[in-house]
N, C-alpha and C positions, 0 to 999 in steps of 0.2 A: 410539585404534585405529580404522582404517577398518572399516566394517561395512556389509554389504548389508542392506536391509530390504525388507519387502513392505507398504508403507503403503496405506491408502485414498488416493484421489487428493487432490491439493491443490485449492484452491477451483475453479479452472478450468484446463484444459490449454492450453498455448500453441497458437496457430494462425498460419500464415504467410500474410499477406495478399498476398505477392508470389509465392506458389507457384501450381501448377495448381489450377483449380477442381474441385470434386467434391461429392458429395451429403452428406458428413459429415466429421467430424474424428475421428481415432482416434490415441491414443498408446500407447506400450508399457506404460502402467499402466491399460489397459483403460478409458479414459474417452472418451466421445463426446459431441459437442455439435453443434448446427446453428446457423449464423450467419445473421442477417438484417442486412446491412450498410446503412448510410445511403446513399441514392441520390446524395447530394451528394458522396460520396467518388469516388476514381478509378474510371472505368468499367472493367469487366472484373474488378474485385475481387469475389470471391464466397467461398463456403465453401471452405476450403483445408486442406491436410494439413500438420500440423506434424511435427517430427522424432519418431521412435520413441525413447523414452528408458527408462532404468532408474533407479530411485531408490536412493540410498545415504545413509548418514550418515558424513561424513568431513570433515576439516579442509580449508579452502580459504583462499587469500590474498585480500586486498582486491582485487588486480588480477584474480584469477579471478572474484570475485563481480561486479565491474563489467563485465568482458568478457562474462559470461554474461547478466546481467540486462538490460543495455541492449537487445541484440538480441531477447531474449525478450519484453520489453514492446513492442518494435516489432512483432513477430509477433502479439502478443496484443491490441494496442490496439483494433483494429476490433471484435473479438469482445467485448471488455470493454465498450466504449462502446455497442454494439448491445444487449447483454444487460442492462447496469446503468444506462445513461444515463437512462432514464425514472425509475428509482428515485432516482438521485442528483440529478436536476434539472439544467437548463441553467445555473442560477445558484442552486444549492442547497448547503447545508453540512450534510452527513450525516457523523456521526462513526464509523459502523460499520454492520454488517449488521442490527443491531436497529432501525435507522431513527431513532435520536435525533439531533436537529439541534443546531447551535450556538444557534439561537433557543430551543430547549428548555433547554439546559444553561448557556449563558453562560460557558463556561470561559475564553474569551479576554477577556471584559470588553468595555467600550465601545471599538469600533474606529474610531469617527468621527474623522477628521483624523489618523489614525496611519499610519505606514509599516509595511507588513505583508509578510512573506515566507512563501510556502508551499513547503515542501520535499516533493518527490515529488508534484508538483501534478497530474499526469495532464492532463486537459483543463481544469483550472483552474476547475472548478465551484465549489469552496469560495471561491477567491479572487474569483470573480465575485460571489458573495453578499456577501463583505466589501465590495466596491466599491459594492454597492447600499445598504450601511449607512453610507456616507460614508468608508470607509477607502481607502487607496491601496495596493492589493495587487499583488504581483508573483509570478509562478510560476516554479518551477525543477523540471526533470525530466531524467532521464537518457535518456528515450525521445523521439526526434524525432517519431515517429509519434503519440504521445500529444499532443505540442504542436501537430501539425497539426489534431487534433480540437479543440484549444483555439481555434485560429484560426477553425475552422468555427463554433464556438459564439459567438465574438466577433461574427461577421457575422450570425448568426441572432438574437442577443439585443440587439445594439447596446451591450453592456457589455463593453468591451475590457480584457483583462488582459495587460500586457506579460509576456513569459516568455522564459526563457533555458534552453538545453540545457547542463547541467552536473551535477556530482556533489556530494552533501552533504558529502563529505570535503575538498572544495577549493572553497569558495564564492567566486564571482568578484565580491565586494563589499568595499568599504572597511570598516574597523572602525567600529562604532557607527552602522550605516546604518538599522537597523530598531527600531521600538518593540515589534513583535510578530512572533514566528516560530511557525509551526504546521505540523503534518504529520498528515493524516488517512489512516491506513493507507497511508502512502507509503514514502518512501525508507528509513526507519530499520531496517525488518526485512530489508532487502536489502544492508545495509552490513556488511562484516566488521570494519573498524576503527571501531567505534562510538564509542570514546572521542575519536577525532579528529573525527568528525562532530559530536559534542556540543560539543567545544571550539570548533570552527568556528562553530557556532550562537551560542555565547556571544560570540565575537569580533565578529560582525556586529551584535550587539544593543547598544542603549543601556542605561546603568545604570537599573535599575528596570523593565526590559522584561519582557514576558510570553512564555513558551514553553509550548506545549501540543501534545500529540500523542496519537494513538490507535494501538494495536497489537493483534494477536491476544493475548488474555489468556495470560500465560505458562503457566498451568496446563493450557491446551489442548494443550500439547506432550506431555502424558502419554497422550493419547487418539488413536485413529485418526481421520482426517479424514473422518468418516462422519456424515451428518445423522440417521441412524436410531439405534436402541437400541444397535447395535454400537459406536457412537461414544461410549458412556458407560462402556466397559470400559477401565481404565487398562492400557496396554501397554508403556510405557517410562518411564524415570526422569525426573522433573521436573528433576533436577540435571545431566542430561546435556546439555551445551551444544554438542555436536557438530552442525554445520549439516546441514540437509536439502539434499541435492544431487540434481539430475537430470543424467544424462550421456547425450549423444547416442550411441545404439548404433552408428551408422554411422561417426561420426568419432572417437568417444572423447572429445570435447570436453565440458566442463561447460556445460550449457545453461540452468541455473536454480539459484539458491542462495537459501535463506532461513535466517536466523540466529535463535537462541533465547537470550534472557536471562531470568533469574529476576526476580521482583519486587525481591529484594534487590540484584541486579546493577544494576537501573535506579536504585535509590536511591543506590547508591555512585557510579555514573557521573554522575548529575546533580549530586550534592553535590560531587564532585571537580572539576566545571567551574564551581562557584560558584553553582549554582541552589538555591533554597529551595522544596521541594515544598509546595504548598498544597492540591492536589486529587488524589485518585485515585478516579475514577468507574468502577464496575463495573456497567454497565447491566443491569437485569433485563429479561427478555423482555416486550415490551409486550403488553397484552391485545389480542387480535384480530389480531395480526401473524402472518401465515402464510407469509411469504416464506422460501424456502430459498435460501441463498447458499453454495454449496460445503458445508462442514461445519457452517455455522450454520443452525439450525432451531429451531422451537418445542419439539420433543422434547428437545433438549439444553439450549436456553436457559432452560427452566423450572427446571432443576436445577443448572446450572453456568455461570459467566460465560464469554462468548466474546470479550469486548472489555475492554481496560483503557485508560482515558483519563487521562493525567497532565497536571496544570497546575503550572507552577513560575514563580517570579519570580527575576530576576537581581539 
């Protein structure tokens, strides 16, 4: 059943880099940010106003998810890279807001000499790190604007990552093309037809290949997206898989969608595609780490996991 909700804001509200400039950003869910954009991007881009939205929980199709999330990430790409780029690194592999890296965890294993695909690659920071370790990484993202940031980092670092604009539910690669596929807080949470995306992942992998991904920890869906103490009060059912949806008040169009699966759902989905799960990492909040990223914070991270990292073999 469709239902309106009054949530705390999602990690960051979208901003439109192609809209009029202004002193701040405000959305219909009372969230404001200020953007400091990279001077190497298009002149004239500045802090901009995104759509006024209302938040709901209701079912949406794969087509609606894709139609909403591509433009949303195009609007949000500049703000995201300006805000989080230094934390992520130009050629860094961070698995989540806790700051744990692939160098820390080694979930992918040795990538040297391997063909690697990153789903939901954004500006391909993780793929760029893979290439510094001797891998041959390729990025894929739904957002053209994010991939423009990848090009910028290619030029700045000299570590080039080939990248394509496409969707995880229809990968433009031949069967058995990759030894490793990974996704760090990327495409999987924004896909409605997740079974198809995971089946596609298995299709493009070689036998014995490695698949790893990080997502918002499923238990977080019980709580408001608030980094303070209010974010520790369970407010909705863990078993309610109804997607979180934002709707543009002016047009009535869906402007953002995020999907929830339980831990049990992920086990079934992976097993159904032929994967054998070998790792489920639930990072504890690191000592001395004070960064707040949307609803991720030390206040919450000391008590409950914010990220889940899966590792599986085909």
